[in-house]
C-alpha positions, 0 to 999 in steps of 0.5 A, spaced: 482 471 502 481 477 499 482 480 492 487 485 491 485 491 485 489 497 483 489 503 479 493 507 475 496 511 480 498 504 484 501 502 477 505 508 476 508 508 483 510 501 483 514 502 477 517 508 479 519 504 486 522 498 482 526 502 478 529 505 484 529 499 488 529 493 483 532 488 488 525 489 492 521 486 487 520 479 490 519 481 497 513 486 495 510 480 491 511 476 497 508 481 502 502 482 497 501 475 496 501 474 504 496 480 504 491 477 500 491 470 504 492 473 511 491 481 511 492 481 518 498 477 519 502 480 524 508 482 520 504 486 515 502 491 521 496 492 517 493 499 521 489 505 520 491 511 518 489 518 521 488 525 520 486 527 512 488 519 511 483 516 516 479 512 511 486 509 508 490 503 511 497 501 510 501 495 511 509 494 511 513 491 506 519 492 509 522 497 514 521 503 510 517 501 504 509 501 505 503 500 501 497 504 502 490 501 501 483 502 502 478 496 503 472 496 498 468 491 501 469 485 506 473 481 500 476 487 496 482 491 497 484 497 493 492 498 493 493 506 492 500 507 493 507 504 495 513 508 497 518 510 503 514 512 509 516 519 508 515 520 501 509 516 501 505 520 506 508 527 504 505 526 497 498 523 500 497 529 505 499 534 500 495 531 494 488 530 495 486 523 495 481 522 489 475 518 490 475 511 490 
């Protein structure tokens, strides 16, 4: 099991996402609990990102909903952002990722 931590950026993106998609709150909670318990569960499709985002990873919540995160150490993952694939990676590539 790993600990999940997050910053203000993740809190804001989660609020914004849930405002548009309130029906997805339970699936997000379910998948984040699964991630904490078994972070390489096949249905999460935990994978490394590439290019400018090579230090980050992503898991799938649903077909077009992702959470971007970074392992802080072997027991902790920092959640960075949540959103649709297109909007999420467009924002992350354009904006410089702050030091974590």
